[in-house]
N, C-alpha and C positions, 0 to 999 in steps of 0.2 A: 437420406440414403439413397442410392445408383439401384433404376427400376432390377425390381426381381425376375432371376434368369424365370423362361418359360420352364424349363424344364421342371421338371417332379419327379423325387425320389421316394422310395419304398421305403419303410423300417418295419421291423416286429417288435412288439411290447407285452410281455407278459403278465396278470395281472397275481395278485398276494396269493389266488386259486389254481396258478398254472396254465389261464384258458392264453390261450396269443390274439393277439390282434393286429391287423395289419392297418398302416400308418401311410398317407400319400404330406410329401413336407415341397413345400420347393425352396431357397437361400438366395440371402442377398447381404447383400457387400456390405458394412458398417463404416461411413468413411473415416466418423472419428476414432471407433474402437482398432481400425484396421484389419479389421477381420472376417470373415463371411457367415453371416446366422443363420438362421433355420427362421420361416417368414411364413408362408400362407401353411395352410393343416388341415387335412382332409382325411374325417372312417374311410376305408375300404372297405373293409369285413374282417369276418373271426375266421380264422387260420383252423383248418381242421386238419385231425390226427393223421389225415395223408396226401399233405399238404395243401388242397384244396383252398383256395380263399373264395369263401361264401360272399360275392360280393354284394353291397347292397345294391339297393336301386336306384334309391339318390347317386352311388357313384356310375353306375352306369348311364344314368342318364346324362351326367356328367360330362365321362369319357366316354362317347360315343365308344371306341376301339376295343370296348372292353362289356359293349352294351349285348354280345351275343358270344357261345360258348364258356366253356370251363378253364379256369385258369386256374397255376399253379406259384406258389411264392417259389421263386426259381435260385440258382448258388446262386446268380450274381445279386439279388435280393429285386429283381424284378416281376412283375406276373409275364408267365411265358406259359405257352401251348405244353397238353400233353408230351408232345416226343422233344419239345427243348430239354422239357424234365425229364425226361425219362434218357435221355442223352447225358443227363450229367448226372441221373441219380439211377444207373443202369438197375442194382439190386433193388429198389424202392417194388414194397409189394405195392400185387394189383394185374389185372391182367396185360402182359407186354402189346404193343403194338406190332402187328404184321412184317415182315423187313419188305421195304419197301426193293422191287428189284432198280438198278439202273436201265435209267433211257441210252438205249445202244446205238442211239443217234449222237449220243455225247464224244463217242468215239470219230463219228464221220466228221461232227462239225463241231469244234475249239475255238474259241478264242486268246489271239495272240497279240495284241496290240501290250493290255496291262501290262504283262506278263515280260514279255522280249525287254520291252524299256528297259525295265527294274532292270532285268538280267547286265542289259551295255549299262545303267551308271552303275550298278555293283561290279565292273570289271572297269571302266573311266576310269572310276574313282581309286580304286585297285582296293574295295573291300574285302573283292572274290578273294585278291591274291592276300592279302593279310589274314585272311581266313584260314586257307590255305594254308600258310604256314605254320601260326598256331594247333588248327583241330586237324589240322590234318584229312584223312579219308571224310572225318564230318560234316569239314568245308563248305559241301555243296546243299547236305541236308537244313545245315541251322538256315542259309542263305533261303533255301526256298521255302520254312516256315515262318522267317522274315518277311518274303512275297506274301504268303498264306494271312498273316497277320493284317499286311497290307489290301488282301483283297475282301475285308470284314472277317476275318475268321472266327472263331471264337475257339468253341470246343474240339480241339487238338485230333477227338478220334471222324472226323468227317473231316479230316482234310484229303482224307483218299479219293473220296467221292468228290470235292470240290480241284483235283487235278486231275479227275475222269474229265474237265469240262472247258478245260485250260491245254494252255502248248507250254510244256513247262518239261524239256528231254531229259536233263538233265536229272543226274543223283537219283537214288534208290525209293523202292517204293518207299512210305510211312506210314504203315501200323499204329494204333494204339503202342503194341510194346514196343515197336522199335524209335517211336519219337521219342519214350524213357530215358532208353538207353542210350540215347545222343543226347538228351538233355540234361541227363547224371555224368556225364563224363567231361560236360564243362565246369574247371576249376577253379576257385577265387585267381587263383596267380595266372591260369592261362586270361582266365579273363583279362586283368590288370594286362598281360605281356601284350592282349591285342590295342587294347585302345593306346601304351606304347606305339605301337607300327603305324598306328592310325593320326596319333602325334608328330610322329617321327619326318616318315611324308610330308605331311605339312611342312615341317619346317626344312627339306633340306630343296622345297618346289620354290622357298622365298629368294628374293636380293639379300644383299649381304646385310646392311645395315638396316633393313625391316626389324621391324617385331610385329608377332600376331598379340592380335589381342581376342583374349578368351575371356566369357562369360562362365563367370560358376553361379549355380544356384539347388534346389534342394525340394524337393517336394516328400510327402509319403505314400506309400502304397498300402495298404488294409489286405487282412489275412486271417483265414478261417484256422492256419495250420496250427499247430500244436508242437508240429518239431523243427520250425526254424527256430535254432537260437534267437536270432536278436530282432525275432516279434517281440513287440512290447506295447502296452500303452502310453500313448503319446502326446500331443499335437494335430491331430486329426481335423481339416476344416470340414470334412466329408462322414459321413461314420464315425460318427467320433466314440460310437461306443463297442468299436472293433479294433485288437490291436493293430501297430501298423510298422512297418520297417521304415527306415530313412535313404532316401536312392539323391547322391549327387550327382548332376549332368557336368561336363564343362564340355562348354560348344564355341564351334570358331566362330566369332559371330560374323565370319564373310559369306561363309557358305553354309553357316548352320549343320555341319558334320561335325556331331557328336565325340572328342579326343580321350575323353579321361570317363568312368562313371564306378562310383561308388557305395553299394549298399554299406551299412553300421544299425546299432541299433537304436528302436525307435524312440525311446524314451529323452535319449540327448538330442538338447536342442542347437541348433545349427549353430549359433554363436559359439558354445562351446564346442564342436563338433571341427569346425573351419579348420583349429590348428593340425587336428592330426590328418586331417584330408589334403592342406598344402604338405608335408610334410609322407605321407605315403604317394601323392603324384613326385617330390623328388624323388625318392626312393622307385617310384616309377619307371626311372632317368627323364625326364622330365626338364628342357634345358630352360630354363627359366630369362635369360640372361635373352632370349629372343620372344618374350612371352609378356604380356601387359594382362595381366589377370585383373578383371571389372568383377565386382561386386556391390551388392546393396544394400542396406541399413541393417539385415536382420541379422551379420556376418558382423557389424562394428562394436567392434570396443579397443580398448587402449591395452590392452593383451595383445590381443590376434594383426593391429598394427605394427608390435613391439617386433611380433615372433616374422612378417613377411619382411622389416626392416633387416633383421639380423639372417634370414634368409635369402637375402640379395633377393627379393623378390619385386618385380617393376609390381605397380598395383594402382587402380584408381575406386576409390570404392565410395561407394554412398554411407552419406554417414546421419544419425539421429541428432538432431537438435538439443537435446536432453543435455547435453556436457554443458559447462559453465566456461570456456573457452570460445564455445560455439556463439554461443547464448553475446558473450560479450562487446565477440568480432560486430556478430550483427549491429547491436547497440552503438555498434564503434561508426561503422561504414554506414550506415544508415541512408545518412546524407547522397554516400556517391549509387545505391541501391536506387535514387529515384530520381538520377541526374540522367539525361538522354545520351550526356556521352557515354556512358557504363553501358550503352542499352546495343544488342546485337539485332538486327534486321532478320539474319539467318533462322537463330535459335531463338528470337521474340522473347529473351528474356532481359533482364539485368546484372551484373557482375561485379565483383570484386574481388581479387587476392590479396590472401597477403600469407605471412611464410612463419613457417611455427618449427625450430630449433630439436631434433632431438638425437637418439646414440644409438649407434649400431654394437651392440656387445659380441667380439668374435674371441678364441682363445688366446688372443696379442693384446687382449685389452679394449678398450672402446675407440671407437671414432665419432665423430660429429656429421649430422649429416642435415638435412633442411628437407622438409616438408610442405608444400602446395597445398592452405584451404582456400576455395575456392570459395564465394558467398554466393547466391539468386539468389532472386527475387523475379517472379510468376506474375505479369501487371495482371489483376482484374480476376487471379486466383485467391487473394485473401477473401474479396469480397465476395467469394463462392463460397469459400465455405463457411466465413462469418451468416450469409442468408442458410444455408443446409443448417448449421448449428440452429440458428434462431427459428427454423422453421421444426426441427425438432424436438428444441426446450418449449415453443408453444406446444406441440402436443400434447406432451406430458401436462402441463399446466391445464389443458384446456380437460383431463380426464379428471385430475388429481380436483380441482373445482366442482366438477359435477360429480363428485364422489363414486369417478369409477377406477376399475382396476389398472392401475399400467401393466402393458406385458412385463415380464421381470427381469427380460433380458435390457429392453428398451430403459427401464427403472436402473437398473445394476449403471448403463453407460450413462446417464443425463441426470442420473438424481442430484450429479454436484453441481450444478446450473441453477438450482431451483432452491428456494426457502419457503419456513410458513411463516407469515407474519399476522399480527395479527393488528384491527382499526380503533378506533380510539371509542369505537361502540362496544368492543369486544368482541368484535363479529372475524377466526380463525379463514382464511385465505392460504393457498401458494402463488408466490412471483416466480419473476425471474433475479438472479442474480450476476451483477449484470460486473460486477465486479470479478465473479470466476473467469466467468462469457471470456470480458476483456481482456482477460490473466493468459484465457486456452488459446486466444486469438494474434495473441500479441507475435508470434512468428508465425504464421496462416501466410500461405505462398510461397516460403523460405525456403530453399535448398542451400547441403554443403557438401562439397566433394572433398576427399581427404588423399593425395596421391603425391606418391615420389619421381612420377613418368610424364607429365604435363603438363607444363607453368600456362599455356593460355586457359584459359578459366574455360571458355566457346567452346574449343576444339576437346573437351576434358567432357565436355558438357555430352558434345553431341559421340565421343567413345561409349561411355557412359548408357547414352537414349538406344545405340545397339542391344544392347541388352535384354532387350526386347523378346530375342532371336531366342534364349534359350526359356521366357517365358513362352514362345509358341512351343518351342521343344519339347516342355512338357506337357502342353495343350495338346498334342500331337500323340506323345507319348501313353497319357490318359484317355483319351475320347477317342482316338483312331486309329489305336494297336492295341486294345484288351490288357494298358501293361493298371487300370488303376489298382488290377486286385491280382494277387497269387491266388492262382487255386495249384496247389503245387506241393510236396514235401521236403524234406531240407535234400533230398539230395537231387533233387533238380530244379532246385529255382534257383541257383547261377545261370542253368543253362537258361528259364525260362525269362530271367533276366535282361538276357543279349540277345535273345531272339526281337523281345519287345525292343531292346535299345537298335540293336540295328533296323529292323522297319519307322522306327522314326525318324535316324540318321539318314535312308532316303529317302524319307517322304518329304525330309528337309533342303536334302539336295535340289529332290527333283523341284518342290514347292521356288525352290531360288534360282533355279535356275532357267522358270518359263518364266518367272517374273523377271528376271534377266529379259526375256528374250519380250516378252508383252507387247505387244502391238495394239493403238490407238483404246477405243472400251471395252476390249474383250478382259472378262472379268474371272481370274481364275478362282473354280467355283470351291469351298471347304479349305480356303485360307484364312 
């Protein structure tokens, strides 16, 4: 497994008597199961009725940041001080902290560079222009809220206090009630219209025969809301005990700008939702003749390939190796994938291409279509996968043969690679199932792409690899602009999604611009 994240998350557990306890845990990526799993776990303390966490002496000694003071279990499932807790729960029982007076020096000394740069970026990229066209007088307020999120703002109630310390001269004052009104005026229709303008402006700036590469991916946003209809229990990697909303981005791989976003019910898997997303993009006015859509293996199915062909979508799609035709192709061309003539030093991969015959179904009958199936072998990747799998299996064997318990998730993942045997003397022991391991590693280090847009396998892989841009978009959305959780009602959640998406888009365009102008060994922070 890959190294465990240094970040600790907190969760609440309730026993049969109704007593609540707080635990801290970390997550770890499992390359075999291909999902994030909980790993280390520590007991924090009991949760009192007033939300105070009675932190144990052991936890305080291990985590010095909690060594002194009283901590509460906050709205975003972290340990917070009383001031932060009461900002989120102003009606909580107990004495209210005295209102602090604003430092009058803030009116004379303000931070300028950050807010000015973002306003300039919003103007130059036409973000502000498109906001004005769709949201009229609310445009500046929405942009200012996005800038506030980019500055690390969490609670909307603190927006005006922050604004008093920065230079942000345009737009009305934004008290809590005003913010709620602005967010509630964002409708799903206007949300879609705004992103249509983002896409359209990109197409208009292109030269005639070029195509733009758009990457599509999805994430889940957890929520405590009982009023948002699309919030449902689904496939959340983080906080699986919470219901979620599915949120899809389509981003321009060149600039990082988000050109389409769509929210839908949290219980629907990616592969099932893909067709609906493409139809919505088409309804929103996307010109697919100018777009190559790049998607990963999570959206791959024969049905989805057929939908893209029928809708005349140009695509580059990573595909799972579970299809029999793909396995047979790898077996057939295995020699080529070990031949140096099929190796590219730029992409550092072996590749072989073959074609597939498909049909496009129209109102007037069917048309013959040819797709490219690109097969890849990454040198040394198969050995790395083998080494990791053998290491995990050996850990399971050591525990089983020592009559110790294997962690449930680890056993679920690796039990198929071990078996119980009996010696000639009748002693039972656990051993590797080498046949199962060899079967699992048969296509290790392999990858495949199916496309109707790029015949060159190395160029197709180069384009596919750029989809890391959309993954970075989600990283920024969830970890930098407070987009990981919806703390709002059904009337405001489209507005909250828009603000966080605007903030992510501005941040990604700023990062891309900084990288394009990068000099020497200067490191751009938090990218």
